[in-house]
Structure formats: C-alpha cells, structure tokens
C-alpha positions as CSV (number, residue, x, y, z in Angstrom):
1,M,-3.7,-25.3,-10.0
2,G,-7.0,-23.6,-8.8
3,A,-8.7,-23.2,-5.6
4,T,-12.1,-22.2,-4.4
5,A,-12.5,-19.6,-1.8
6,M,-16.0,-18.4,-0.7
7,G,-17.7,-20.0,-3.6
8,W,-15.3,-18.5,-6.2
9,S,-13.0,-20.1,-8.3
10,T,-9.6,-18.5,-7.8
11,S,-6.1,-19.3,-7.8
12,W,-3.5,-20.3,-4.9
13,T,-1.4,-17.2,-6.0
14,E,-4.5,-15.1,-5.2
15,V,-5.1,-17.0,-1.8
16,L,-1.7,-16.4,-0.7
17,G,-1.7,-12.8,-1.8
18,F,-5.0,-12.5,0.3
19,V,-3.3,-13.8,3.4
20,T,-0.2,-12.3,3.3
21,G,-2.0,-8.9,2.4
22,A,-4.3,-8.9,5.4
23,V,-1.5,-9.9,7.8
24,C,0.6,-7.0,6.6
25,V,-2.0,-4.3,7.0
26,V,-2.8,-5.6,10.6
27,L,1.0,-5.5,11.5
28,V,1.2,-2.0,9.7
29,A,-1.6,-0.7,12.0
30,R,0.1,-2.1,14.9
31,Q,3.5,-0.3,13.9
32,H,5.0,-3.9,14.0
33,L,8.3,-4.1,12.0
34,A,7.4,-7.6,10.6
35,N,5.0,-6.0,8.1
36,W,7.9,-5.3,5.9
37,P,8.9,-9.0,5.2
38,V,5.4,-10.1,4.9
39,G,4.5,-7.1,2.7
40,I,7.5,-8.3,0.5
41,A,6.0,-11.8,0.0
42,N,2.5,-10.3,-0.7
43,N,4.1,-8.1,-3.4
44,V,5.8,-11.2,-5.1
45,F,2.3,-13.1,-5.1
46,F,0.6,-10.0,-6.6
47,I,3.3,-9.5,-9.3
48,V,2.2,-13.0,-10.9
49,L,-1.6,-12.2,-10.0
50,F,-2.0,-8.9,-11.6
51,A,0.2,-9.5,-14.6
52,Q,-2.2,-12.7,-15.5
53,A,-5.2,-10.4,-15.0
54,G,-3.8,-7.6,-17.4
55,L,-3.4,-5.0,-14.5
56,Y,0.1,-4.2,-15.8
57,A,0.5,-0.9,-13.7
58,D,-0.4,-2.8,-10.5
59,A,1.9,-5.5,-11.4
60,G,4.9,-3.2,-12.0
61,L,3.7,-1.4,-8.9
62,Q,4.8,-4.3,-6.6
63,I,8.3,-3.9,-7.7
64,V,8.3,-0.6,-6.7
65,F,6.7,-1.6,-3.5
66,I,9.6,-4.3,-2.9
67,A,12.1,-1.4,-2.9
68,L,10.1,0.8,-0.7
69,A,9.7,-1.9,1.6
70,A,13.5,-2.0,2.0
71,Y,13.6,1.6,2.4
72,G,10.7,1.4,5.0
73,W,12.2,-1.4,7.0
74,W,15.4,0.6,7.2
75,S,13.6,3.8,8.0
76,W,11.5,2.4,10.8
77,T,14.3,0.8,12.5
78,H,16.7,3.8,12.2
79,G,14.3,6.7,12.3
80,G,15.5,7.8,8.8
81,G,18.7,9.8,10.1
82,P,22.1,9.0,9.4
83,G,24.1,7.1,12.2
84,T,20.9,6.7,14.2
85,A,19.2,3.4,15.5
86,T,15.9,4.7,17.1
87,A,12.6,3.7,16.0
88,L,10.7,6.3,13.4
89,P,8.0,8.4,15.3
90,V,4.6,8.9,13.9
91,R,4.1,12.6,12.7
92,R,1.8,14.5,10.5
93,T,2.3,15.4,7.0
94,T,3.6,19.0,6.5
95,A,2.1,21.2,3.8
96,A,5.4,21.0,1.8
97,E,5.1,17.4,1.7
98,W,1.5,17.3,0.8
99,A,2.4,19.7,-2.2
100,W,5.3,17.5,-3.6
101,L,3.3,14.4,-2.9
102,L,0.0,15.4,-4.7
103,A,1.9,17.1,-7.7
104,A,3.9,13.8,-8.1
105,G,1.0,11.8,-7.9
106,A,-1.1,13.8,-10.4
107,V,1.7,13.8,-12.9
108,G,2.3,10.0,-12.4
109,V,-1.1,9.0,-13.0
110,A,-1.6,11.4,-16.1
111,A,1.6,9.8,-17.5
112,L,0.7,6.2,-16.7
113,T,-2.7,6.4,-18.1
114,L,-1.5,7.5,-21.6
115,L,1.5,5.0,-21.3
116,L,-1.1,1.9,-20.5
117,G,-3.3,3.2,-23.1
118,R,-0.8,3.2,-26.1
119,V,1.5,0.2,-25.1
120,S,-0.6,-2.3,-23.4
121,D,-4.0,-3.9,-23.8
122,S,-5.2,-2.8,-20.4
123,T,-9.1,-2.2,-20.4
124,V,-9.0,0.0,-17.5
125,P,-5.8,2.5,-18.1
126,F,-7.0,5.2,-15.8
127,W,-8.4,3.3,-13.1
128,D,-5.1,1.2,-13.0
129,A,-2.9,4.3,-13.0
130,L,-5.1,6.1,-10.5
131,T,-4.7,3.1,-8.0
132,T,-1.1,3.0,-8.8
133,G,-0.5,6.6,-7.8
134,L,-2.6,6.4,-4.7
135,S,-0.6,3.4,-3.4
136,L,2.8,5.0,-4.1
137,V,2.2,8.2,-2.3
138,A,0.6,6.2,0.4
139,T,3.2,3.5,0.7
140,Y,6.0,6.4,1.1
141,G,4.0,8.1,3.5
142,Q,3.9,4.8,5.6
143,C,7.7,4.4,5.1
144,R,7.8,7.7,6.9
145,K,5.2,6.9,9.4
146,L,3.1,10.0,8.2
147,L,-0.3,9.8,9.9
148,E,-2.2,10.9,6.6
149,S,-0.8,8.0,4.5
150,W,-3.8,6.1,6.0
151,W,-6.4,8.5,4.4
152,L,-4.5,7.7,0.9
153,W,-4.7,4.1,1.4
154,I,-8.4,4.3,2.3
155,A,-9.0,6.3,-0.8
156,A,-6.9,3.6,-3.0
157,D,-9.0,0.8,-1.4
158,L,-12.3,2.5,-2.2
159,V,-11.0,2.3,-6.0
160,Y,-9.4,-1.2,-5.7
161,V,-12.6,-2.9,-4.4
162,P,-14.6,-2.2,-7.6
163,L,-11.6,-2.5,-10.0
164,Y,-10.6,-6.2,-8.8
165,A,-14.3,-7.2,-8.9
166,Y,-14.6,-5.8,-12.5
167,K,-11.5,-7.9,-13.5
168,G,-12.9,-10.9,-12.0
169,L,-10.5,-10.9,-8.9
170,Y,-13.4,-11.4,-6.5
171,L,-11.3,-12.7,-3.6
172,T,-8.8,-9.7,-4.0
173,S,-11.8,-7.3,-4.2
174,V,-13.0,-8.7,-0.8
175,L,-9.6,-8.6,0.7
176,Y,-9.4,-4.8,-0.3
177,A,-12.8,-4.2,1.2
178,G,-11.4,-5.9,4.5
179,F,-8.5,-3.5,4.5
180,L,-10.8,-0.5,5.2
181,A,-11.4,-1.5,8.9
182,P,-7.5,-2.0,9.7
183,C,-6.8,1.2,7.9
184,V,-9.3,3.1,10.0
185,A,-7.8,1.1,13.0
186,G,-4.3,2.4,12.1
187,L,-5.2,5.9,11.4
188,V,-6.8,5.8,15.0
189,G,-4.0,4.1,16.5
190,W,-1.2,6.2,14.7
191,R,-3.2,9.4,16.0
192,R,-2.8,8.5,19.5
193,A,0.9,8.0,19.0
194,L,1.3,11.7,18.2
195,P,2.3,14.2,20.8
196,A,-0.5,16.7,22.0
197,D,0.6,19.3,19.4
198,G,1.0,16.8,16.5
199,T,4.5,17.1,16.1
200,R,7.2,14.3,16.0
201,T,7.4,12.0,18.9
202,A,9.2,8.9,19.6
203,V,7.3,5.4,19.7
204,G,8.4,2.3,21.5
205,A,10.0,-0.3,19.3
206,T,7.8,-3.0,18.0
207,A,10.2,-5.3,16.3
C-alpha cells in the first residue's frame, strides 16, 4: 500500500525508513547506544526499498550495515577490548587507519562498479558503488567512534541526495538532505568529547 508525504506518492516502507533513519542519526550524534537497534530496523526497511528501486548495491549494503551494527553495539559497550565493559571513547583517525580505509574504499568502489555494470540492470552503477563505499568506511569509523567518520557521512549524503531524487525516492532524498544537520552536530559534539590533545579519552555511558 502506498502513502503520501509532502505531496509525493511514496510507500510505507519509505516512510518507516525515513523515520527510523532520522531517529538513528540523532541518537548517533548524541552517542546514545539505542542508535544501534533503531539503525538495524532502518536497514531492514531500506533493504526492501532499495531492491525495489534497482539500487542493488545499496540494498546489499544494508545487510553489511546490520552486521556492522552488531559489532558497533558491542564495541560501544565494551570499548573494543577483550574482557572490558567500559564505554568506547571518541578519538581521531590515525594516518595508518586513513591509509587502509581509503585504499579499501577505492578498491571496493571500483570492483562494485564493474560488478553492477555487468550483472545487474542498474542505471547508476558508479554512483551506487560510490555511496556504498563511503557508507561502509563511515560506518566502520562510527563503530570505532572515529571523529572523522562524520566527514565521510557528509560526503556520502551529498551524493545520496541527488541519487535518490534521480531514482524517484524523493522522501529518502529529503531524509538524506536532512541528515546533513545532525552530521554537523555530531561532528561538533564528538570533537568536544576529545581530550585537549586529540587522543583517546573516556566518555560517559549513554545507554
């Protein structure tokens, strides 16, 4: 069954994806642990939505997001260390982390572009692959509370907005445009959580 939002004909799947996506980003910006289960629900709605729209990489990406959400949920709770039960602190991305994240992202985008162009009917294989690559490295950074993951999300959102509008997913396009403000808020908030020298520091539990 369909729905109407802001004058556009849409689906309840897109509406539910809109709501859970907006709530998730706000919770992440506030370092609230509930962002992970809300995000998983958002991923499920978007699997259906993107598959119907022919955005196959983005649909498959949601499955990876669910796995990363499980990891992020554990990481935020236990600090990523064996046998620990302390909240994960915000920190900056190291040069080595940037190197392998960018390398992995570039290889992934190139491979996925070729794959989508050959085995699917996608009309936007490169852009679908680019948003997939950006989102994956951004989500990993979010799982580890890397400050610069917000810059990657901002870059991804700037591509998502016209891409979803082009595919007729207008409500989702508006959602990703709206994500820019909480992304900036998250960047500012996480930066304030850093110690004066920018290294790792403990933050209060927000569950």
